[in-house]
C-alpha positions in Angstrom: 27.2 9.0 -32.8 26.7 11.8 -35.4 23.5 12.5 -36.5 22.0 11.8 -40.2 21.7 15.3 -41.8 20.1 14.0 -45.1 17.3 12.2 -43.3 16.8 14.3 -40.6 16.7 17.3 -43.6 14.3 15.2 -45.7 11.8 14.4 -42.9 11.1 18.2 -41.8 11.3 19.4 -45.9 8.7 16.8 -46.8 6.6 17.8 -43.2 7.0 21.4 -44.1 5.4 20.7 -47.8 2.5 19.2 -46.6 1.6 21.9 -43.8 2.3 25.2 -46.3 0.0 22.7 -48.7 -2.6 22.5 -46.2 -2.8 26.3 -44.9 -2.2 27.6 -48.4 -5.4 25.3 -49.3 -7.4 26.7 -46.2 -6.6 30.2 -47.1 -7.9 29.8 -50.5 -5.1 30.1 -52.6 -5.3 28.7 -56.3 -3.4 24.6 -56.1 -0.4 26.1 -58.2 0.5 28.9 -55.9 0.1 26.6 -52.7 2.1 23.9 -54.6 4.9 26.6 -55.2 5.0 28.0 -51.4 4.9 24.4 -50.4 8.2 23.7 -52.6 10.0 27.0 -51.6 9.3 26.6 -48.1 10.4 22.5 -47.9 13.8 23.7 -49.5 14.5 26.4 -47.1 13.5 24.1 -44.5 15.8 21.4 -46.1 18.4 23.9 -46.2 18.1 25.2 -42.5 17.7 22.0 -40.9 20.5 20.4 -42.3 22.6 23.7 -41.3 21.1 23.1 -37.6 22.1 19.3 -38.0 25.6 20.0 -39.2 25.8 22.0 -36.1 24.5 19.6 -33.4 27.1 17.1 -35.1 29.6 19.7 -35.1 28.8 20.0 -31.1 28.3 16.1 -30.2 31.7 15.2 -32.2 33.6 18.1 -30.2 32.2 16.7 -27.2 33.1 13.1 -27.6 37.1 13.9 -28.5 37.1 16.4 -25.5 35.6 13.4 -23.1 38.3 11.0 -24.7 41.0 13.6 -24.3 39.8 14.1 -20.6 40.0 10.1 -20.1 43.0 9.6 -21.9 44.9 12.4 -19.7 43.4 10.7 -16.4 44.4 7.3 -17.3 48.2 8.6 -18.0 48.1 10.7 -14.7 47.3 7.3 -12.9 49.9 5.3 -14.6 52.1 7.9 -13.6 53.1 9.2 -17.4 
């Protein structure tokens, strides 16, 4: 079953946003600078996660298709086709 790309990427982006905000505030940056960096970081995290989840989905779907094809071939061999 393929993974939900949007939900996973959004969760990672939100976590990244807050993590970057906390790190920026601990380093003594102004709130506006923290916000800008956190937004840019979360957008990049969203894009990277979306691409990674799409790659994992492609691998999973390919594996499921191969499994079904192999099982179908075994059934055809057992039935004498």
